N, CA, C and O atoms as CSV, one atom per row, in Angstrom:
chain,resi,resn,atom,element,x,y,z
A,1,MET,N,N,120.027,51.574,76.898
A,1,MET,CA,C,120.031,51.808,75.472
A,1,MET,C,C,119.409,53.181,75.201
A,1,MET,O,O,118.290,53.447,75.638
A,2,SER,N,N,120.106,54.029,74.504
A,2,SER,CA,C,119.545,55.337,74.187
A,2,SER,C,C,118.919,55.306,72.799
A,2,SER,O,O,119.295,54.506,71.942
A,3,THR,N,N,117.968,56.186,72.606
A,3,THR,CA,C,117.265,56.264,71.329
A,3,THR,C,C,117.261,57.708,70.856
A,3,THR,O,O,117.323,58.639,71.659
A,4,LYS,N,N,117.188,57.880,69.560
A,4,LYS,CA,C,117.243,59.224,68.984
A,4,LYS,C,C,115.846,59.818,68.880
A,4,LYS,O,O,114.906,59.165,68.427
A,5,HIS,N,N,115.734,61.038,69.298
A,5,HIS,CA,C,114.520,61.828,69.154
A,5,HIS,C,C,114.899,63.111,68.433
A,5,HIS,O,O,115.983,63.654,68.646
A,6,ILE,N,N,114.011,63.592,67.583
A,6,ILE,CA,C,114.239,64.852,66.883
A,6,ILE,C,C,112.971,65.686,67.009
A,6,ILE,O,O,111.877,65.222,66.686
A,7,ILE,N,N,113.123,66.896,67.471
A,7,ILE,CA,C,112.004,67.829,67.553
A,7,ILE,C,C,112.213,68.860,66.446
A,7,ILE,O,O,113.253,69.515,66.381
A,8,ILE,N,N,111.210,68.995,65.576
A,8,ILE,CA,C,111.283,69.996,64.502
A,8,ILE,C,C,110.191,71.030,64.764
A,8,ILE,O,O,109.002,70.743,64.625
A,9,LEU,N,N,110.606,72.221,65.138
A,9,LEU,CA,C,109.644,73.287,65.393
A,9,LEU,C,C,109.143,73.853,64.073
A,9,LEU,O,O,109.818,73.753,63.049
A,10,LYS,N,N,107.970,74.439,64.102
A,10,LYS,CA,C,107.364,74.985,62.880
A,10,LYS,C,C,108.197,76.106,62.275
A,10,LYS,O,O,108.049,76.422,61.094
A,11,THR,N,N,109.065,76.703,63.068
A,11,THR,CA,C,109.946,77.761,62.572
A,11,THR,C,C,111.114,77.206,61.757
A,11,THR,O,O,111.815,77.957,61.080
A,12,GLY,N,N,111.319,75.891,61.825
A,12,GLY,CA,C,112.429,75.262,61.122
A,12,GLY,C,C,113.571,74.865,62.039
A,12,GLY,O,O,114.411,74.046,61.665
A,13,PHE,N,N,113.611,75.438,63.236
A,13,PHE,CA,C,114.648,75.053,64.193
A,13,PHE,C,C,114.417,73.609,64.609
A,13,PHE,O,O,113.283,73.215,64.884
A,14,HIS,N,N,115.479,72.820,64.657
A,14,HIS,CA,C,115.320,71.430,65.077
A,14,HIS,C,C,116.389,71.050,66.098
A,14,HIS,O,O,117.499,71.582,66.109
A,15,ILE,N,N,116.007,70.110,66.950
A,15,ILE,CA,C,116.873,69.621,68.014
A,15,ILE,C,C,116.897,68.104,67.910
A,15,ILE,O,O,115.845,67.466,67.902
A,16,ALA,N,N,118.074,67.530,67.830
A,16,ALA,CA,C,118.219,66.076,67.826
A,16,ALA,C,C,118.970,65.683,69.093
A,16,ALA,O,O,119.969,66.308,69.449
A,17,PHE,N,N,118.488,64.652,69.767
A,17,PHE,CA,C,119.151,64.221,70.990
A,17,PHE,C,C,118.899,62.738,71.222
A,17,PHE,O,O,117.916,62.169,70.747
A,18,ASP,N,N,119.810,62.136,71.959
A,18,ASP,CA,C,119.631,60.753,72.392
A,18,ASP,C,C,119.019,60.777,73.776
A,18,ASP,O,O,119.398,61.578,74.630
A,19,HIS,N,N,118.072,59.890,73.980
A,19,HIS,CA,C,117.344,59.849,75.236
A,19,HIS,C,C,117.387,58.425,75.760
A,19,HIS,O,O,117.245,57.467,75.001
A,20,ILE,N,N,117.581,58.297,77.052
A,20,ILE,CA,C,117.682,56.968,77.659
A,20,ILE,C,C,116.342,56.251,77.642
A,20,ILE,O,O,116.300,55.027,77.521
A,21,LYS,N,N,115.242,56.996,77.761
A,21,LYS,CA,C,113.906,56.394,77.810
A,21,LYS,C,C,113.084,56.849,76.607
A,21,LYS,O,O,113.436,57.781,75.885
A,22,ASN,N,N,111.977,56.142,76.434
A,22,ASN,CA,C,111.017,56.588,75.417
A,22,ASN,C,C,110.461,57.944,75.822
A,22,ASN,O,O,110.331,58.249,77.007
A,23,ILE,N,N,110.139,58.743,74.829
A,23,ILE,CA,C,109.563,60.050,75.121
A,23,ILE,C,C,108.154,59.871,75.692
A,23,ILE,O,O,107.410,58.992,75.259
A,24,ASP,N,N,107.807,60.682,76.633
A,24,ASP,CA,C,106.511,60.609,77.301
A,24,ASP,C,C,105.441,61.237,76.413
A,24,ASP,O,O,105.681,62.273,75.792
A,25,TRP,N,N,104.245,60.610,76.346
A,25,TRP,CA,C,103.153,61.137,75.512
A,25,TRP,C,C,102.738,62.535,75.950
A,25,TRP,O,O,102.342,63.350,75.116
A,26,GLU,N,N,102.823,62.823,77.240
A,26,GLU,CA,C,102.473,64.172,77.702
A,26,GLU,C,C,103.457,65.200,77.148
A,26,GLU,O,O,103.067,66.316,76.806
A,27,HIS,N,N,104.721,64.825,77.063
A,27,HIS,CA,C,105.713,65.727,76.465
A,27,HIS,C,C,105.421,65.940,74.985
A,27,HIS,O,O,105.514,67.060,74.483
A,28,VAL,N,N,105.069,64.867,74.292
A,28,VAL,CA,C,104.732,64.989,72.864
A,28,VAL,C,C,103.563,65.945,72.688
A,28,VAL,O,O,103.608,66.836,71.839
A,29,ARG,N,N,102.514,65.764,73.489
A,29,ARG,CA,C,101.330,66.633,73.384
A,29,ARG,C,C,101.680,68.091,73.668
A,29,ARG,O,O,101.146,68.999,73.031
A,30,ALA,N,N,102.569,68.309,74.619
A,30,ALA,CA,C,102.981,69.680,74.942
A,30,ALA,C,C,103.793,70.296,73.799
A,30,ALA,O,O,103.638,71.479,73.496
A,31,ILE,N,N,104.645,69.512,73.176
A,31,ILE,CA,C,105.479,70.020,72.081
A,31,ILE,C,C,104.636,70.367,70.864
A,31,ILE,O,O,104.856,71.395,70.224
A,32,ILE,N,N,103.656,69.500,70.541
A,32,ILE,CA,C,102.851,69.760,69.344
A,32,ILE,C,C,101.645,70.646,69.636
A,32,ILE,O,O,100.946,71.060,68.711
A,33,HIS,N,N,101.393,70.941,70.901
A,33,HIS,CA,C,100.302,71.828,71.322
A,33,HIS,C,C,98.921,71.263,70.985
A,33,HIS,O,O,98.029,72.001,70.567
A,34,ASP,N,N,98.750,69.955,71.167
A,34,ASP,CA,C,97.433,69.359,70.949
A,34,ASP,C,C,97.376,68.018,71.663
A,34,ASP,O,O,98.400,67.360,71.851
A,35,ASN,N,N,96.175,67.618,72.060
A,35,ASN,CA,C,95.997,66.327,72.723
A,35,ASN,C,C,95.831,65.180,71.746
A,35,ASN,O,O,95.966,64.018,72.129
A,36,THR,N,N,95.539,65.487,70.488
A,36,THR,CA,C,95.343,64.448,69.485
A,36,THR,C,C,96.605,64.332,68.644
A,36,THR,O,O,96.932,65.223,67.860
A,37,VAL,N,N,97.309,63.214,68.820
A,37,VAL,CA,C,98.579,62.989,68.135
A,37,VAL,C,C,98.345,62.111,66.915
A,37,VAL,O,O,97.791,61.017,67.021
A,38,GLU,N,N,98.770,62.599,65.760
A,38,GLU,CA,C,98.714,61.802,64.535
A,38,GLU,C,C,100.087,61.180,64.316
A,38,GLU,O,O,101.112,61.854,64.420
A,39,VAL,N,N,100.091,59.880,64.009
A,39,VAL,CA,C,101.343,59.184,63.721
A,39,VAL,C,C,101.499,59.098,62.210
A,39,VAL,O,O,100.634,58.568,61.512
A,40,SER,N,N,102.600,59.620,61.722
A,40,SER,CA,C,102.908,59.566,60.297
A,40,SER,C,C,104.343,59.072,60.155
A,40,SER,O,O,104.925,58.558,61.110
A,41,GLN,N,N,104.903,59.227,58.980
A,41,GLN,CA,C,106.260,58.771,58.746
A,41,GLN,C,C,107.115,59.920,58.235
A,41,GLN,O,O,106.614,60.886,57.658
A,42,ALA,N,N,108.432,59.790,58.466
A,42,ALA,CA,C,109.373,60.799,57.993
A,42,ALA,C,C,110.724,60.142,57.741
A,42,ALA,O,O,111.047,59.105,58.321
A,43,ARG,N,N,111.488,60.754,56.883
A,43,ARG,CA,C,112.863,60.310,56.614
A,43,ARG,C,C,113.777,61.501,56.861
A,43,ARG,O,O,113.636,62.541,56.218
A,44,TRP,N,N,114.714,61.349,57.793
A,44,TRP,CA,C,115.600,62.425,58.217
A,44,TRP,C,C,117.031,61.886,58.226
A,44,TRP,O,O,117.308,60.866,58.857
A,45,ASP,N,N,117.916,62.555,57.542
A,45,ASP,CA,C,119.324,62.134,57.467
A,45,ASP,C,C,119.477,60.672,57.058
A,45,ASP,O,O,120.322,59.953,57.591
A,46,GLY,N,N,118.650,60.241,56.106
A,46,GLY,CA,C,118.767,58.894,55.567
A,46,GLY,C,C,118.183,57.793,56.421
A,46,GLY,O,O,118.382,56.616,56.121
A,47,LYS,N,N,117.461,58.141,57.488
A,47,LYS,CA,C,116.876,57.139,58.377
A,47,LYS,C,C,115.375,57.381,58.503
A,47,LYS,O,O,114.921,58.525,58.511
A,48,ASN,N,N,114.609,56.296,58.602
A,48,ASN,CA,C,113.156,56.402,58.752
A,48,ASN,C,C,112.779,56.591,60.218
A,48,ASN,O,O,113.369,55.991,61.117
A,49,TYR,N,N,111.780,57.443,60.431
A,49,TYR,CA,C,111.258,57.723,61.769
A,49,TYR,C,C,109.736,57.722,61.730
A,49,TYR,O,O,109.121,57.878,60.675
A,50,GLU,N,N,109.148,57.541,62.906
A,50,GLU,CA,C,107.730,57.823,63.087
A,50,GLU,C,C,107.647,59.314,63.396
A,50,GLU,O,O,108.425,59.831,64.197
A,51,MET,N,N,106.711,59.994,62.763
A,51,MET,CA,C,106.535,61.425,62.987
A,51,MET,C,C,105.245,61.627,63.769
A,51,MET,O,O,104.167,61.235,63.322
A,52,LEU,N,N,105.364,62.233,64.925
A,52,LEU,CA,C,104.218,62.520,65.785
A,52,LEU,C,C,103.870,63.989,65.595
A,52,LEU,O,O,104.680,64.872,65.876
A,53,CYS,N,N,102.654,64.242,65.116
A,53,CYS,CA,C,102.273,65.613,64.795
A,53,CYS,C,C,100.835,65.886,65.236
A,53,CYS,O,O,100.109,64.979,65.645
A,54,ASP,N,N,100.451,67.136,65.146
A,54,ASP,CA,C,99.131,67.612,65.550
A,54,ASP,C,C,98.104,67.233,64.488
A,54,ASP,O,O,98.123,67.758,63.375
A,55,GLU,N,N,97.212,66.319,64.844
A,55,GLU,CA,C,96.187,65.875,63.894
A,55,GLU,C,C,95.219,66.992,63.532
A,55,GLU,O,O,94.640,66.985,62.446
A,56,ASN,N,N,95.041,67.951,64.434
A,56,ASN,CA,C,94.065,69.017,64.230
A,56,ASN,C,C,94.683,70.319,63.724
A,56,ASN,O,O,94.013,71.352,63.726
A,57,ALA,N,N,95.929,70.294,63.295
A,57,ALA,CA,C,96.631,71.536,62.938
A,57,ALA,C,C,95.921,72.325,61.847
A,57,ALA,O,O,95.866,73.553,61.910
A,58,LEU,N,N,95.381,71.642,60.856
A,58,LEU,CA,C,94.744,72.365,59.750
A,58,LEU,C,C,93.484,73.106,60.167
A,58,LEU,O,O,93.117,74.104,59.547
A,59,SER,N,N,92.821,72.628,61.212
A,59,SER,CA,C,91.584,73.283,61.636
A,59,SER,C,C,91.845,74.478,62.553
A,59,SER,O,O,90.904,75.173,62.935
A,60,LYS,N,N,93.082,74.722,62.905
A,60,LYS,CA,C,93.424,75.846,63.769
A,60,LYS,C,C,93.712,77.078,62.918
A,60,LYS,O,O,94.291,76.979,61.837
A,61,ASN,N,N,93.305,78.226,63.415
A,61,ASN,CA,C,93.480,79.474,62.669
A,61,ASN,C,C,94.940,79.867,62.487
A,61,ASN,O,O,95.288,80.529,61.509
A,62,ASN,N,N,95.790,79.466,63.415
A,62,ASN,CA,C,97.191,79.891,63.367
A,62,ASN,C,C,98.121,78.783,62.865
A,62,ASN,O,O,99.310,78.781,63.185
A,63,ALA,N,N,97.593,77.854,62.093
A,63,ALA,CA,C,98.416,76.754,61.590
A,63,ALA,C,C,99.551,77.297,60.733
A,63,ALA,O,O,99.326,78.065,59.797
A,64,GLN,N,N,100.761,76.893,61.060
A,64,GLN,CA,C,101.932,77.351,60.319
A,64,GLN,C,C,102.599,76.153,59.660
A,64,GLN,O,O,102.851,75.138,60.311
A,65,LEU,N,N,102.882,76.273,58.376
A,65,LEU,CA,C,103.539,75.216,57.625
A,65,LEU,C,C,104.919,74.936,58.210
A,65,LEU,O,O,105.705,75.854,58.443
A,66,ASN,N,N,105.202,73.664,58.444
A,66,ASN,CA,C,106.517,73.244,58.904
A,66,ASN,C,C,107.238,72.668,57.688
A,66,ASN,O,O,107.043,71.505,57.334
A,67,GLN,N,N,108.065,73.485,57.057
A,67,GLN,CA,C,108.697,73.085,55.797
A,67,GLN,C,C,109.650,71.911,55.964
A,67,GLN,O,O,109.693,71.032,55.104
A,68,LYS,N,N,110.412,71.876,57.048
A,68,LYS,CA,C,111.348,70.765,57.253
A,68,LYS,C,C,110.604,69.460,57.500
A,68,LYS,O,O,111.001,68.417,56.979
A,69,ALA,N,N,109.534,69.501,58.285
A,69,ALA,CA,C,108.750,68.290,58.532
A,69,ALA,C,C,108.047,67.837,57.257
A,69,ALA,O,O,107.934,66.639,57.000
A,70,THR,N,N,107.578,68.788,56.463
A,70,THR,CA,C,106.943,68.456,55.183
A,70,THR,C,C,107.934,67.745,54.273
A,70,THR,O,O,107.589,66.745,53.644
A,71,MET,N,N,109.158,68.250,54.196
A,71,MET,CA,C,110.174,67.607,53.356
A,71,MET,C,C,110.531,66.221,53.887
A,71,MET,O,O,110.743,65.297,53.101
A,72,ALA,N,N,110.600,66.064,55.206
A,72,ALA,CA,C,110.902,64.755,55.791
A,72,ALA,C,C,109.791,63.757,55.463
A,72,ALA,O,O,110.063,62.593,55.168
A,73,TYR,N,N,108.536,64.216,55.516
A,73,TYR,CA,C,107.397,63.365,55.157
A,73,TYR,C,C,107.486,62.945,53.691
A,73,TYR,O,O,107.359,61.764,53.365
A,74,ARG,N,N,107.703,63.905,52.830
A,74,ARG,CA,C,107.768,63.610,51.393
A,74,ARG,C,C,108.961,62.709,51.065
A,74,ARG,O,O,108.846,61.800,50.243
A,75,ASN,N,N,110.107,62.961,51.706
A,75,ASN,CA,C,111.281,62.115,51.473
A,75,ASN,C,C,110.996,60.663,51.836
A,75,ASN,O,O,111.419,59.746,51.132
A,76,TYR,N,N,110.277,60.458,52.936
A,76,TYR,CA,C,109.939,59.089,53.328
A,76,TYR,C,C,109.119,58.409,52.236
A,76,TYR,O,O,109.449,57.307,51.799
A,77,TRP,N,N,108.049,59.071,51.799
A,77,TRP,CA,C,107.138,58.422,50.851
A,77,TRP,C,C,107.734,58.273,49.460
A,77,TRP,O,O,107.426,57.304,48.766
A,78,HIS,N,N,108.573,59.201,49.037
A,78,HIS,CA,C,109.253,59.026,47.750
A,78,HIS,C,C,110.226,57.845,47.833
A,78,HIS,O,O,110.319,57.050,46.898
A,79,SER,N,N,110.945,57.734,48.943
A,79,SER,CA,C,111.870,56.617,49.141
A,79,SER,C,C,111.112,55.293,49.211
A,79,SER,O,O,111.524,54.300,48.612
A,80,TYR,N,N,110.000,55.288,49.947
A,80,TYR,CA,C,109.174,54.083,50.063
A,80,TYR,C,C,108.671,53.642,48.690
A,80,TYR,O,O,108.722,52.459,48.355
A,81,SER,N,N,108.195,54.580,47.913
A,81,SER,CA,C,107.652,54.255,46.591
A,81,SER,C,C,108.726,53.691,45.659
A,81,SER,O,O,108.436,52.830,44.829
A,82,GLN,N,N,109.953,54.169,45.793
A,82,GLN,CA,C,111.043,53.627,44.976
A,82,GLN,C,C,111.388,52.200,45.386
A,82,GLN,O,O,111.662,51.350,44.539
A,83,LYS,N,N,111.371,51.945,46.697
A,83,LYS,CA,C,111.736,50.618,47.200
A,83,LYS,C,C,110.621,49.602,47.036
A,83,LYS,O,O,110.883,48.402,46.949
A,84,HIS,N,N,109.373,50.070,46.993
A,84,HIS,CA,C,108.207,49.178,46.912
A,84,HIS,C,C,107.299,49.629,45.767
A,84,HIS,O,O,106.203,50.129,46.016
A,85,PRO,N,N,107.733,49.463,44.527
A,85,PRO,CA,C,106.935,49.949,43.391
A,85,PRO,C,C,105.551,49.309,43.308
A,85,PRO,O,O,104.623,49.905,42.764
A,86,GLU,N,N,105.412,48.109,43.840
A,86,GLU,CA,C,104.102,47.450,43.825
A,86,GLU,C,C,103.108,48.126,44.767
A,86,GLU,O,O,101.899,47.944,44.628
A,87,ASP,N,N,103.609,48.901,45.719
A,87,ASP,CA,C,102.760,49.596,46.686
A,87,ASP,C,C,103.030,51.105,46.642
A,87,ASP,O,O,102.810,51.806,47.630
A,88,ALA,N,N,103.500,51.594,45.513
A,88,ALA,CA,C,103.905,53.000,45.382
A,88,ALA,C,C,102.728,53.946,45.582
A,88,ALA,O,O,101.600,53.665,45.175
A,89,ARG,N,N,103.023,55.072,46.218
A,89,ARG,CA,C,102.039,56.130,46.401
A,89,ARG,C,C,102.090,57.059,45.195
A,89,ARG,O,O,103.117,57.164,44.523
A,90,ASP,N,N,100.989,57.723,44.930
A,90,ASP,CA,C,100.932,58.678,43.832
A,90,ASP,C,C,101.814,59.883,44.165
A,90,ASP,O,O,101.685,60.477,45.236
A,91,THR,N,N,102.696,60.234,43.258
A,91,THR,CA,C,103.627,61.341,43.472
A,91,THR,C,C,102.900,62.651,43.738
A,91,THR,O,O,103.329,63.429,44.590
A,92,ASN,N,N,101.817,62.907,43.030
A,92,ASN,CA,C,101.057,64.143,43.252
A,92,ASN,C,C,100.452,64.173,44.646
A,92,ASN,O,O,100.434,65.223,45.289
A,93,ASP,N,N,99.955,63.030,45.126
A,93,ASP,CA,C,99.410,62.972,46.486
A,93,ASP,C,C,100.495,63.246,47.520
A,93,ASP,O,O,100.270,63.969,48.491
A,94,ILE,N,N,101.666,62.668,47.309
A,94,ILE,CA,C,102.780,62.896,48.238
A,94,ILE,C,C,103.144,64.380,48.267
A,94,ILE,O,O,103.322,64.959,49.338
A,95,ASN,N,N,103.252,64.986,47.099
A,95,ASN,CA,C,103.686,66.385,47.016
A,95,ASN,C,C,102.623,67.379,47.473
A,95,ASN,O,O,102.949,68.526,47.779
A,96,ARG,N,N,101.371,66.966,47.524
A,96,ARG,CA,C,100.292,67.850,48.003
A,96,ARG,C,C,100.221,67.896,49.523
A,96,ARG,O,O,99.699,68.856,50.091
A,97,ARG,N,N,100.731,66.889,50.171
A,97,ARG,CA,C,100.616,66.786,51.627
A,97,ARG,C,C,101.602,67.732,52.310
A,97,ARG,O,O,102.794,67.731,52.001
A,98,ASN,N,N,101.096,68.531,53.231
A,98,ASN,CA,C,101.916,69.448,54.022
A,98,ASN,C,C,101.761,69.117,55.496
A,98,ASN,O,O,100.717,68.627,55.924
A,99,ILE,N,N,102.795,69.384,56.262
A,99,ILE,CA,C,102.784,69.156,57.701
A,99,ILE,C,C,102.803,70.525,58.383
A,99,ILE,O,O,103.591,71.400,58.025
A,100,TYR,N,N,101.934,70.692,59.357
A,100,TYR,CA,C,101.800,71.968,60.063
A,100,TYR,C,C,102.149,71.801,61.534
A,100,TYR,O,O,101.920,70.746,62.124
A,101,GLY,N,N,102.703,72.849,62.114
A,101,GLY,CA,C,103.006,72.856,63.539
A,101,GLY,C,C,104.298,72.123,63.875
A,101,GLY,O,O,105.051,71.712,62.992
A,102,ASN,N,N,104.531,71.971,65.169
A,102,ASN,CA,C,105.717,71.279,65.663
A,102,ASN,C,C,105.531,69.775,65.525
A,102,ASN,O,O,104.407,69.278,65.584
A,103,VAL,N,N,106.629,69.052,65.343
A,103,VAL,CA,C,106.570,67.593,65.260
A,103,VAL,C,C,107.700,66.984,66.084
A,103,VAL,O,O,108.696,67.637,66.396
A,104,VAL,N,N,107.510,65.715,66.422
A,104,VAL,CA,C,108.533,64.935,67.107
A,104,VAL,C,C,108.798,63.693,66.271
A,104,VAL,O,O,107.863,62.976,65.914
A,105,LEU,N,N,110.057,63.434,65.955
A,105,LEU,CA,C,110.433,62.214,65.250
A,105,LEU,C,C,111.029,61.244,66.263
A,105,LEU,O,O,111.875,61.619,67.074
A,106,VAL,N,N,110.580,59.993,66.206
A,106,VAL,CA,C,111.119,58.952,67.085
A,106,VAL,C,C,111.459,57.730,66.240
A,106,VAL,O,O,110.897,57.527,65.165
A,107,ASP,N,N,112.369,56.937,66.733
A,107,ASP,CA,C,112.776,55.715,66.050
A,107,ASP,C,C,111.552,54.841,65.802
A,107,ASP,O,O,110.703,54.691,66.681
A,108,THR,N,N,111.462,54.271,64.618
A,108,THR,CA,C,110.278,53.485,64.247
A,108,THR,C,C,110.075,52.289,65.157
A,108,THR,O,O,108.936,51.861,65.342
A,109,LYS,N,N,111.124,51.732,65.732
A,109,LYS,CA,C,110.991,50.571,66.615
A,109,LYS,C,C,110.353,50.940,67.947
A,109,LYS,O,O,109.757,50.089,68.608
A,110,LEU,N,N,110.474,52.192,68.340
A,110,LEU,CA,C,109.988,52.597,69.659
A,110,LEU,C,C,108.477,52.664,69.749
A,110,LEU,O,O,107.903,52.342,70.789
A,111,LEU,N,N,107.832,53.074,68.685
A,111,LEU,CA,C,106.392,53.291,68.750
A,111,LEU,C,C,105.657,52.002,69.085
A,111,LEU,O,O,104.648,52.038,69.790
A,112,SER,N,N,106.134,50.877,68.602
A,112,SER,CA,C,105.481,49.602,68.889
A,112,SER,C,C,105.629,49.206,70.354
A,112,SER,O,O,104.872,48.368,70.845
A,113,GLN,N,N,106.587,49.794,71.052
A,113,GLN,CA,C,106.790,49.486,72.469
A,113,GLN,C,C,105.906,50.324,73.384
A,113,GLN,O,O,105.752,49.993,74.559
A,114,TRP,N,N,105.320,51.408,72.864
A,114,TRP,CA,C,104.517,52.294,73.716
A,114,TRP,C,C,103.179,51.708,73.982
A,114,TRP,O,O,102.368,52.315,74.681
């Protein structure tokens, strides 16, 4: 069974591919350039993903805004808030959140298997 992975570089370039196995945590750490991986959410092409990103990106001097990852994060939470109004997030909080550095998107079902 193959699974979809998407790598979104901070420059905006992105790569989507199907992979036979789960992505290795060492590969994730190498892609995001940090040992501390933060798990967040993203919505890309109408599908929800887990977004693996650099938890320490803001504390780094060279942190670069990843506009595509930021939009994927915001799209997820705006969609979630519409579907679950009883648990809706504040729109201003969603729009204030930015994602920095490279990120990896993986199928939401995969993270529970790691």
